C-alpha positions as CSV (number, residue, x, y, z in Angstrom):
1,X,82.1,82.2,-47.4
2,X,83.6,79.2,-45.5
3,X,86.2,79.0,-42.8
4,X,89.0,76.5,-43.6
5,X,91.5,77.1,-40.8
6,X,91.3,78.5,-37.3
7,X,94.4,79.2,-35.2
8,X,94.1,80.3,-31.6
9,X,96.9,81.2,-29.2
10,X,96.7,82.4,-25.6
11,X,92.9,82.7,-25.4
12,X,91.1,81.6,-22.2
13,X,91.8,77.9,-21.6
14,X,93.5,77.5,-25.0
15,X,97.3,78.0,-25.1
16,X,97.2,77.0,-28.8
17,X,95.2,75.0,-31.3
18,X,94.7,74.6,-35.0
19,X,91.4,73.5,-36.5
20,X,90.5,72.6,-40.0
21,X,86.7,72.7,-40.1
22,X,84.2,71.1,-42.6
23,X,81.0,72.8,-43.8
24,X,79.1,71.6,-40.8
25,X,81.0,71.1,-37.5
26,X,80.2,69.9,-34.0
27,X,82.4,70.3,-31.1
28,X,81.8,67.6,-28.4
29,X,83.5,67.1,-25.1
30,X,83.2,67.6,-21.4
31,X,82.6,70.9,-19.7
32,X,85.4,73.5,-19.6
33,X,87.5,71.7,-22.2
34,X,87.4,74.7,-24.7
35,X,84.3,74.3,-26.9
36,X,82.9,77.6,-26.0
37,X,86.3,79.2,-26.2
38,X,86.6,78.3,-29.9
39,X,83.2,79.9,-30.7
40,X,84.1,83.0,-28.7
41,X,87.4,83.3,-30.5
42,X,85.7,83.3,-33.9
43,X,83.2,85.8,-32.5
44,X,86.0,88.1,-31.5
45,X,87.6,88.2,-35.0
46,X,84.5,88.2,-37.1
47,X,81.5,89.7,-35.2
48,X,81.0,93.4,-36.3
49,X,79.3,94.2,-32.9
50,X,82.7,94.1,-31.3
51,X,83.9,97.1,-33.4
52,X,81.6,99.3,-31.3
53,X,82.3,98.0,-27.9
54,X,84.8,99.0,-25.3
55,X,86.4,96.3,-23.2
56,X,86.3,93.6,-25.8
57,X,88.9,91.7,-23.7
58,X,90.2,91.7,-20.2
59,X,92.5,89.8,-17.9
60,X,90.3,86.7,-17.9
61,X,90.7,86.3,-21.7
62,X,94.4,85.6,-21.5
63,X,95.5,82.0,-21.1
64,X,96.3,81.5,-17.4
65,X,95.5,85.2,-17.0
66,X,99.0,85.9,-18.1
67,X,99.0,89.3,-19.8
68,X,102.3,90.6,-18.4
69,X,105.8,89.6,-19.5
70,X,107.3,86.7,-17.6
71,X,109.9,88.9,-16.0
72,X,107.2,91.2,-14.6
73,X,105.2,88.3,-13.3
74,X,108.3,86.8,-11.7
75,X,109.2,90.1,-10.1
76,X,105.7,90.5,-8.7
77,X,105.7,87.0,-7.2
78,X,109.2,87.5,-5.8
79,X,108.2,90.8,-4.3
80,X,105.1,89.2,-2.6
81,X,107.2,86.4,-1.3
82,X,109.7,88.8,0.2
83,X,107.0,90.8,1.9
84,X,105.6,87.6,3.5
85,X,109.1,86.5,4.5
86,X,109.9,89.9,6.0
87,X,106.5,89.9,7.9
88,X,107.4,86.6,9.5
89,X,111.0,87.5,10.4
90,X,110.4,89.8,13.4
91,X,114.0,90.0,14.4
92,X,115.3,91.0,11.0
93,X,116.8,94.5,10.7
94,X,114.5,96.8,8.7
95,X,117.5,97.9,6.5
96,X,118.2,94.3,5.6
97,X,114.7,93.6,4.7
98,X,114.8,96.4,2.2
99,X,118.0,94.9,0.6
100,X,116.1,91.6,0.0
101,X,113.2,93.1,-1.9
102,X,113.0,93.4,-5.7
103,X,111.6,96.7,-6.9
104,X,108.8,96.2,-9.6
105,X,108.0,99.9,-10.0
106,X,108.8,101.1,-13.5
107,X,109.8,97.6,-14.5
108,X,107.1,97.5,-17.2
109,X,108.4,100.6,-18.7
110,X,111.8,98.9,-19.3
111,X,110.3,96.1,-21.3
112,X,109.6,96.2,-25.1
113,X,106.1,95.9,-26.4
114,X,106.9,92.7,-28.2
115,X,107.5,91.0,-24.8
116,X,103.9,91.3,-23.7
117,X,101.7,88.2,-24.3
118,X,99.2,88.5,-27.1
119,X,95.9,86.9,-27.8
120,X,96.0,85.9,-31.4
121,X,93.1,84.4,-33.4
122,X,93.6,83.7,-37.1
123,X,90.9,82.7,-39.5
124,X,91.3,81.8,-43.2
125,X,88.1,82.0,-45.4
126,X,87.5,80.8,-48.9
127,X,84.5,80.4,-51.3
128,X,84.5,84.0,-52.2
129,X,82.2,85.0,-55.0
130,X,83.2,87.7,-57.5
131,X,81.6,90.4,-55.4
132,X,83.6,89.3,-52.4
133,X,86.8,89.2,-54.4
134,X,86.2,92.7,-55.6
135,X,85.6,93.8,-52.0
136,X,88.8,92.1,-50.6
137,X,91.0,92.3,-53.7
138,X,93.8,94.1,-51.9
139,X,94.0,91.4,-49.2
140,X,93.5,88.1,-51.1
141,X,95.7,85.2,-50.3
142,X,96.1,81.9,-52.2
143,X,94.8,78.8,-50.2
144,X,95.8,75.3,-51.3
145,X,92.9,73.0,-50.4
146,X,94.8,69.7,-50.6
147,X,97.7,70.9,-48.4
148,X,95.6,73.2,-46.2
149,X,98.1,76.0,-46.4
150,X,98.4,79.6,-47.5
151,X,101.1,80.2,-50.1
152,X,103.3,82.9,-48.5
153,X,105.5,83.5,-51.5
154,X,106.2,82.4,-55.0
155,X,109.0,82.6,-57.5
156,X,109.2,85.7,-59.7
157,X,106.8,85.5,-62.6
158,X,104.8,82.6,-61.1
159,X,101.1,83.2,-60.3
160,X,100.6,82.1,-56.7
161,X,96.9,81.7,-57.4
162,X,97.5,79.2,-60.3
163,X,97.0,76.1,-58.2
164,X,95.1,77.7,-55.3
165,X,91.8,79.3,-54.5
166,X,91.5,83.0,-53.5
167,X,90.7,83.5,-49.8
168,X,91.3,86.1,-47.0
169,X,93.2,85.7,-43.8
170,X,92.0,87.8,-40.9
171,X,93.5,88.1,-37.5
172,X,92.5,89.4,-34.1
173,X,95.2,90.5,-31.7
174,X,94.6,91.6,-28.1
175,X,97.2,92.9,-25.6
176,X,97.8,94.9,-22.5
177,X,99.0,98.5,-23.0
178,X,101.1,99.5,-19.9
179,X,101.0,103.2,-20.9
180,X,97.2,103.3,-20.8
181,X,97.0,100.6,-18.2
182,X,94.3,99.0,-20.2
183,X,93.7,96.4,-22.9
184,X,93.7,97.1,-26.6
185,X,93.0,95.0,-29.6
186,X,93.0,95.1,-33.5
187,X,91.4,93.1,-36.2
188,X,93.2,93.1,-39.5
189,X,93.9,91.3,-42.8
190,X,97.2,89.4,-43.0
191,X,98.6,89.1,-46.5
192,X,102.0,87.7,-45.4
193,X,103.0,85.9,-42.2
194,X,105.9,88.2,-41.7
195,X,103.8,91.4,-41.6
196,X,103.1,93.0,-38.2
197,X,99.6,94.3,-37.3
198,X,100.8,97.9,-37.8
199,X,101.6,97.1,-41.5
200,X,98.2,95.5,-42.0
201,X,94.9,96.9,-43.2
202,X,92.1,97.0,-40.5
203,X,89.2,94.8,-41.0
204,X,86.2,97.1,-40.9
205,X,82.7,96.6,-39.5
206,X,81.3,96.9,-43.0
207,X,83.7,94.1,-44.2
208,X,82.9,92.0,-41.2
209,X,79.2,92.2,-42.2
210,X,80.1,91.2,-45.6
211,X,81.7,88.0,-44.2
212,X,78.3,87.3,-42.4
213,X,79.3,85.7,-39.1
214,X,76.4,85.2,-36.7
215,X,76.5,83.6,-33.3
216,X,73.8,82.4,-31.0
217,X,74.4,81.9,-27.2
218,X,71.5,80.8,-25.1
219,X,72.3,83.2,-22.3
220,X,71.7,86.2,-24.6
221,X,68.1,85.2,-25.0
222,X,67.4,85.4,-21.3
223,X,67.1,89.1,-20.5
224,X,68.1,91.4,-23.4
225,X,65.1,93.3,-25.0
226,X,64.9,93.4,-28.8
227,X,65.5,97.1,-29.7
228,X,66.3,99.1,-32.7
229,X,69.8,99.8,-31.5
230,X,72.1,99.4,-34.6
231,X,74.7,97.6,-32.6
232,X,72.3,94.9,-31.4
233,X,71.2,91.8,-33.3
234,X,67.9,93.3,-34.5
235,X,69.8,96.3,-35.8
236,X,71.9,93.8,-37.9
237,X,68.6,92.3,-39.1
238,X,67.3,95.7,-40.2
239,X,70.6,96.3,-42.1
240,X,70.6,93.0,-43.8
241,X,67.1,93.6,-45.2
242,X,68.0,97.1,-46.6
243,X,65.4,98.6,-44.3
244,X,65.7,102.1,-42.7
245,X,63.2,103.0,-39.9
246,X,61.6,106.4,-40.7
247,X,59.2,108.9,-39.2
248,X,61.3,109.5,-36.1
249,X,60.2,113.1,-35.9
250,X,56.5,112.1,-35.8
251,X,57.3,109.5,-33.1
252,X,59.2,112.1,-31.0
253,X,56.3,114.6,-31.4
254,X,53.7,112.0,-30.2
255,X,55.9,111.1,-27.2
256,X,56.3,114.8,-26.1
257,X,53.1,114.8,-24.2
258,X,52.8,111.1,-23.4
259,X,53.5,111.5,-19.7
260,X,51.0,114.4,-19.2
261,X,48.3,112.2,-17.6
262,X,50.7,111.1,-15.0
263,X,52.3,114.5,-14.3
264,X,49.1,116.4,-14.1
265,X,48.3,115.0,-10.7
266,X,48.1,117.9,-8.2
267,X,50.5,116.5,-5.7
268,X,53.1,115.7,-8.4
269,X,52.7,119.3,-10.0
270,X,53.2,120.8,-6.4
271,X,56.4,118.8,-6.1
272,X,57.8,119.9,-9.4
273,X,56.9,123.6,-8.7
274,X,58.6,123.4,-5.3
275,X,61.8,121.9,-6.9
276,X,61.7,124.6,-9.6
277,X,61.5,127.3,-7.0
278,X,64.4,125.8,-5.2
279,X,66.5,125.8,-8.4
280,X,65.6,129.3,-9.2
281,X,67.1,130.5,-5.9
282,X,70.4,129.8,-7.6
283,X,70.0,130.3,-11.4
284,X,67.6,131.3,-14.1
285,X,66.1,128.2,-15.6
286,X,64.3,129.8,-18.6
287,X,64.0,133.2,-20.3
288,X,60.3,132.7,-20.7
289,X,58.0,133.4,-17.8
290,X,56.6,131.6,-16.1
291,X,59.2,128.7,-16.3
292,X,58.0,125.1,-15.9
293,X,59.4,121.6,-15.5
294,X,57.9,118.4,-17.0
295,X,58.9,114.9,-17.8
296,X,59.2,113.4,-21.2
297,X,59.7,109.7,-22.4
298,X,62.8,110.4,-24.4
299,X,65.6,112.9,-24.7
300,X,64.2,113.9,-28.0
301,X,66.7,112.0,-30.2
302,X,66.5,109.2,-32.6
303,X,69.2,107.4,-30.6
304,X,66.9,107.4,-27.6
305,X,64.1,105.8,-29.5
306,X,66.3,103.2,-31.0
307,X,67.7,102.1,-27.7
308,X,64.5,102.3,-25.7
309,X,61.8,101.0,-28.1
310,X,61.2,97.3,-27.3
311,X,59.6,94.6,-29.4
312,X,56.2,93.4,-28.0
313,X,54.0,90.5,-28.7
314,X,50.3,91.4,-29.2
315,X,48.2,89.1,-27.2
316,X,45.4,89.3,-24.7
317,X,48.1,90.8,-22.5
318,X,50.9,92.6,-24.4
319,X,54.3,91.8,-23.1
320,X,57.8,92.7,-24.3
321,X,59.3,89.6,-26.0
322,X,62.0,89.3,-23.3
323,X,59.3,88.7,-20.8
324,X,57.8,85.7,-22.7
325,X,58.6,82.1,-22.1
326,X,62.2,80.8,-22.3
327,X,61.4,78.8,-25.5
328,X,59.9,81.9,-27.2
329,X,62.9,84.1,-26.2
330,X,65.3,81.5,-27.5
331,X,63.5,81.2,-30.9
332,X,63.1,84.9,-31.1
333,X,66.9,85.2,-31.3
334,X,67.4,82.1,-33.6
335,X,64.7,83.4,-36.0
336,X,66.6,86.7,-36.5
337,X,69.7,84.8,-37.4
338,X,67.9,82.6,-39.9
339,X,66.1,85.6,-41.5
340,X,69.4,87.4,-41.9
341,X,70.9,84.3,-43.6
342,X,67.7,83.8,-45.7
343,X,68.0,87.4,-47.2
344,X,71.8,87.1,-47.8
345,X,71.6,83.6,-49.1
346,X,74.5,82.5,-46.9
347,X,76.1,83.0,-43.4
348,X,78.6,81.5,-41.1
349,X,76.6,80.4,-38.1
350,X,77.9,79.5,-34.6
351,X,75.4,77.9,-32.2
352,X,76.2,77.3,-28.6
353,X,73.9,74.7,-27.2
354,X,70.9,75.6,-29.3
355,X,68.8,72.9,-27.6
356,X,68.3,75.0,-24.5
357,X,64.7,75.8,-23.7
358,X,63.5,73.9,-26.8
359,X,61.5,70.7,-27.1
360,X,63.1,67.9,-29.1
361,X,60.9,68.4,-32.2
362,X,61.8,72.2,-32.1
363,X,65.5,71.3,-31.8
364,X,65.3,69.2,-35.0
365,X,63.4,71.8,-37.0
366,X,65.8,74.6,-35.9
367,X,68.9,72.6,-36.8
368,X,67.5,71.5,-40.1
369,X,66.6,75.1,-41.0
370,X,70.0,76.3,-40.0
371,X,71.8,73.7,-42.0
372,X,69.9,74.4,-45.1
373,X,70.5,78.2,-44.8
374,X,74.0,78.6,-43.5
375,X,77.2,78.4,-45.7
376,X,78.9,76.9,-42.6
377,X,77.9,75.9,-39.1
378,X,79.8,75.5,-35.8
379,X,77.8,73.9,-33.0
380,X,78.3,72.8,-29.4
381,X,75.6,70.7,-28.0
382,X,74.6,68.2,-25.3
383,X,71.5,67.0,-27.1
384,X,71.3,63.8,-29.2
385,X,68.3,65.4,-31.1
386,X,70.6,68.1,-32.4
387,X,73.6,65.8,-33.0
388,X,71.6,63.3,-35.0
389,X,70.8,66.0,-37.6
390,X,74.5,66.9,-38.3
391,X,76.5,65.2,-41.1
392,X,78.8,62.7,-39.3
393,X,81.9,63.9,-41.1
394,X,81.9,67.1,-39.2
395,X,81.4,65.7,-35.7
396,X,84.4,65.7,-33.4
397,X,85.6,65.8,-29.9
398,X,87.5,68.7,-28.3
399,X,90.5,67.5,-26.1
400,X,92.8,69.7,-24.1
401,X,96.1,68.5,-22.4
402,X,97.5,69.9,-19.2
403,X,99.6,72.5,-21.1
404,X,96.5,74.0,-22.7
405,X,97.1,72.5,-26.1
406,X,93.6,71.9,-27.7
407,X,92.9,69.3,-30.4
408,X,89.6,68.7,-32.3
409,X,89.5,65.1,-33.5
410,X,86.8,64.3,-36.0
411,X,85.1,60.9,-36.0
412,X,87.4,58.4,-37.8
413,X,87.1,57.5,-41.5
414,X,84.5,54.8,-42.0
415,X,82.1,56.3,-39.5
416,X,79.3,56.8,-42.1
417,X,79.5,53.1,-43.0
418,X,79.2,52.2,-39.3
419,X,76.2,54.5,-38.8
420,X,74.5,53.2,-41.9
421,X,74.7,49.6,-40.6
422,X,72.0,50.5,-38.1
423,X,68.6,52.0,-37.8
424,X,67.7,55.6,-37.1
425,X,66.9,54.5,-33.6
426,X,70.4,53.3,-33.1
427,X,71.8,56.5,-34.8
428,X,70.1,58.5,-31.9
429,X,71.6,56.1,-29.4
430,X,75.1,56.6,-30.9
431,X,74.6,60.4,-30.6
432,X,73.7,60.0,-26.9
433,X,76.8,57.9,-26.4
434,X,79.1,60.4,-28.2
435,X,77.9,63.1,-25.8
436,X,78.8,61.2,-22.7
437,X,82.1,60.1,-20.9
438,X,81.7,56.4,-21.6
439,X,79.7,53.7,-23.4
440,X,78.8,50.1,-22.9
441,X,78.1,48.1,-26.1
442,X,75.9,45.0,-25.7
443,X,74.3,42.5,-28.0
444,X,70.5,42.8,-27.8
445,X,68.0,45.3,-26.3
446,X,67.3,43.0,-23.4
447,X,70.9,43.2,-22.1
448,X,70.8,47.0,-22.4
449,X,67.5,47.2,-20.3
450,X,69.0,45.0,-17.6
451,X,72.3,46.8,-17.3
452,X,70.6,50.2,-17.1
453,X,67.8,48.8,-14.7
454,X,70.2,47.2,-12.3
455,X,72.5,50.3,-12.2
456,X,69.4,52.3,-11.2
457,X,68.5,49.9,-8.4
458,X,72.1,50.0,-7.2
459,X,72.3,53.8,-7.2
460,X,73.5,55.0,-3.8
461,X,73.8,51.5,-2.5
462,X,76.9,49.8,-1.1
463,X,78.4,46.8,-3.0
464,X,81.9,45.4,-2.8
465,X,82.7,48.0,-0.2
466,X,82.0,50.8,-2.7
467,X,79.1,53.3,-3.0
468,X,77.4,52.5,-6.4
469,X,76.0,55.1,-8.8
470,X,73.7,54.7,-11.8
471,X,75.5,54.5,-15.1
472,X,73.3,57.3,-16.5
473,X,74.5,59.6,-13.6
474,X,78.1,58.8,-14.5
475,X,77.5,60.0,-18.1
476,X,77.7,56.4,-19.3
477,X,75.4,55.2,-22.1
478,X,74.4,51.7,-23.0
479,X,74.1,50.9,-26.7
480,X,72.7,47.6,-28.2
481,X,73.8,46.1,-31.5
482,X,72.1,43.2,-33.4
483,X,75.0,40.8,-33.6
484,X,78.3,40.0,-31.8
485,X,80.2,41.3,-34.9
486,X,78.2,44.5,-34.8
487,X,79.1,44.9,-31.1
488,X,82.8,45.0,-32.0
489,X,82.2,47.3,-35.0
490,X,80.3,49.8,-32.7
491,X,82.8,49.5,-29.8
492,X,85.6,50.2,-32.3
493,X,83.8,53.3,-33.6
494,X,83.4,54.7,-30.1
495,X,86.9,53.8,-29.1
496,X,88.3,55.6,-32.1
497,X,86.1,58.6,-31.4
498,X,87.9,59.0,-28.0
499,X,85.1,57.6,-25.8
500,X,85.8,55.1,-22.9
501,X,84.4,51.8,-24.2
502,X,83.4,48.4,-22.7
503,X,81.9,45.6,-24.7
504,X,79.7,42.9,-23.0
505,X,78.9,39.5,-24.6
506,X,77.0,36.5,-23.5
507,X,78.9,33.2,-23.3
508,X,80.2,32.2,-26.7
509,X,81.3,28.8,-27.9
510,X,84.8,28.3,-29.2
511,X,83.7,28.3,-32.8
512,X,82.4,31.9,-32.8
513,X,84.5,34.0,-35.2
514,X,84.8,37.0,-32.9
515,X,87.4,35.1,-30.8
516,X,90.0,35.9,-33.5
517,X,89.3,39.6,-33.1
518,X,89.2,39.9,-29.3
519,X,93.0,39.7,-28.6
520,X,93.6,42.7,-31.0
521,X,91.1,45.0,-29.2
522,X,92.4,47.9,-27.0
523,X,89.3,48.0,-24.8
524,X,87.9,45.5,-22.3
525,X,85.4,42.8,-23.3
526,X,83.4,41.1,-20.6
527,X,81.9,37.7,-21.2
528,X,79.0,36.3,-19.1
529,X,79.1,32.6,-18.2
530,X,75.7,32.0,-19.6
531,X,74.8,31.7,-23.3
532,X,72.0,34.3,-23.1
533,X,70.2,36.7,-20.9
534,X,67.1,34.4,-20.7
535,X,69.2,31.5,-19.5
536,X,71.0,33.8,-17.0
537,X,67.8,35.2,-15.6
538,X,66.1,31.8,-15.3
539,X,69.1,30.4,-13.4
540,X,69.9,33.4,-11.1
541,X,66.6,35.2,-10.3
542,X,65.0,34.3,-6.9
543,X,62.5,31.5,-7.1
544,X,59.6,33.6,-5.8
545,X,60.3,36.2,-8.6
546,X,60.1,33.4,-11.3
547,X,56.9,32.1,-9.8
548,X,55.3,35.5,-10.1
549,X,56.6,35.7,-13.6
550,X,54.8,32.5,-14.6
551,X,51.4,33.3,-13.2
552,X,51.2,37.1,-13.0
553,X,53.6,38.7,-15.5
554,X,52.4,41.9,-16.9
555,X,52.6,42.6,-20.7
556,X,53.3,38.9,-21.4
557,X,53.0,37.9,-25.0
558,X,52.5,34.2,-24.0
559,X,49.7,32.7,-22.0
560,X,50.2,32.7,-18.2
561,X,50.0,29.6,-16.0
562,X,47.5,29.1,-13.2
563,X,48.9,30.1,-9.8
564,X,48.0,26.8,-8.1
565,X,49.8,24.9,-10.9
566,X,52.9,27.0,-10.4
567,X,53.0,26.6,-6.6
568,X,53.3,22.8,-6.8
569,X,56.2,22.8,-9.3
570,X,59.7,21.9,-8.2
571,X,62.6,24.3,-8.5
572,X,63.9,22.7,-11.8
573,X,60.5,22.8,-13.5
574,X,60.0,26.5,-12.4
575,X,63.3,27.6,-13.9
576,X,62.7,25.6,-17.1
577,X,59.2,27.1,-17.5
578,X,60.6,30.6,-16.8
579,X,63.3,30.2,-19.4
580,X,60.7,29.2,-22.0
581,X,58.5,32.2,-21.1
582,X,61.4,34.6,-21.2
583,X,62.3,33.4,-24.7
584,X,58.7,33.7,-25.8
585,X,58.8,37.4,-24.6
586,X,62.2,38.2,-26.0
587,X,62.3,41.9,-26.9
588,X,59.4,42.8,-24.6
589,X,60.6,46.0,-22.9
590,X,57.5,46.4,-20.8
591,X,57.8,42.9,-19.3
592,X,61.5,43.2,-18.5
593,X,60.8,46.6,-16.8
594,X,58.1,44.8,-14.8
595,X,60.5,42.1,-13.6
596,X,63.0,44.8,-12.6
597,X,60.3,46.6,-10.6
598,X,60.0,43.5,-8.4
599,X,63.7,43.5,-7.4
600,X,65.8,45.5,-4.9
601,X,69.4,45.5,-3.9
602,X,69.0,42.4,-1.7
603,X,67.2,40.3,-4.3
604,X,69.3,41.2,-7.3
605,X,71.6,38.3,-8.4
606,X,75.2,39.0,-7.5
607,X,76.3,38.5,-11.1
608,X,74.4,41.7,-12.1
609,X,75.8,43.7,-9.2
610,X,79.3,42.5,-9.9
611,X,79.0,43.5,-13.5
612,X,77.7,47.0,-12.7
613,X,80.5,47.5,-10.2
614,X,83.2,46.4,-12.8
615,X,81.8,48.6,-15.5
616,X,81.5,51.7,-13.3
617,X,85.0,51.2,-11.9
618,X,86.5,51.0,-15.3
619,X,84.6,53.7,-17.0
620,X,85.3,56.1,-14.1
621,X,89.0,55.4,-14.5
622,X,89.3,53.8,-11.0
623,X,90.3,50.4,-12.1
624,X,91.5,48.9,-15.3
625,X,91.0,45.5,-16.8
626,X,92.5,43.5,-19.5
627,X,90.9,42.8,-22.9
628,X,89.2,39.6,-21.9
629,X,87.3,39.1,-18.6
630,X,84.7,36.7,-17.3
631,X,81.9,37.7,-15.1
632,X,79.6,35.4,-13.1
């Protein structure tokens, strides 16, 4: 099965949203914008574990914590304000104070049930096989793929499924029940929009298992033991494999005397006998004589074994798996999900930050395996190693406005063509940038190294009257392209994806074709006054740094000069030779890092410090610049 539409109202930070997912989906965006809320909403409506749980929702699950009708909330606020006012007005007559207050008692009883805010999560699923259609035949709805709508009604004699595919629409609703002073919920099929939940058939736990929704959240791997409890994940794994644990009676018999070595201690037996004698002062414990007390491992039931038995790893020292390393615990949960999908041949899989505790190579392997097994995936991530494995047509950013309206914007059309222009190395760099809050696009790797290196040197230093911070700490990535035209194409891509963008170019002559594109751009472009980084460095770096470069540069591809020869050169010759050496070592990351290591905030050329200050101010939203700006 596959989800084709999700609607969420009044859930956590989401007032409302409508999402039309692809087969593989990634939700990007800053913290607390609603990414997790979308996954948890799907979990509420589709996870069979919630059928067995009390307290599935509480006050915090309602948007703005508003679970009472507006009139009740206003009455409560008014009453509190009146109490505060009466407390401060010491000279006010007590009887007058009483006249000013608004009674809230019994107000809830006067309000109809429909007035209470409701959490509502609606999911439409398609790609039902013949077995699914038999299972859900009473609740099938026609879904039109091209229009992304459910046909609610059709003319008499017309088959609503003629130009549509069969699907199911399931809804979770949660609300506050004033009579019980508690929260209640129901998950049900919705055949027609005008139907109320009382008129709809309940979505059962068995039917939820048929849908096959699975969710991974990294926090669940931290402390929970893996047990045989049917309501836990390993219980779902057992069910999915058509396996039934047996021999419970033999296990209970073996456990009956398991604690005898511990309880046969003389002091312990004496304590038990003393306690037994005290009890028998008041009641007869046993018809048999003499009576006795002892301890046993379980209460003698299958349920006890299922809830208490824990999965161990056999090693030199055996430990329950939840006491293993964080990576092992994380993979233990993920492996259960993949095995369930492997047996079923499908599954809708939600992964919240699956990279946690995993090395990059493990992240890639896990994601590749999940993508190959799952019918559909929903992923939140902060890892470029995860993001680079996802088909780009399902990647998008979650945005939420001040009113709580949430929107998922997929990467714009043409993204695949942009990504295909570049190497796999650049694809990973693009993924890093998509996970951040801003991106600087430059032409050439050397420019990238210097922008990042200078920003690190300036970190926590004062410049232009402002405390500077490294771009990486601001969540800003620097991405390099091969040509000036590619700089614009990449910058357009990030800009259309909703990322703050700045493009940085070297000095260009008037004949360069990109001058025709720059006035049309909606993001700032900064142009350096020099024609290349090598020319800029040779002109602006301190003379003593250039001298060291000529006679002692590490990792140089070209032959170094003799120190005595360098020390007798005049300024112009030093800068000329330095320019030639930098050009000969173009693309040498190690040598550029070596040069940066010789510099500090006092020896950095002002042009670099000015550029970092401008970039950080713009990308932090503190100062805006026009489309075209010169630096240096």
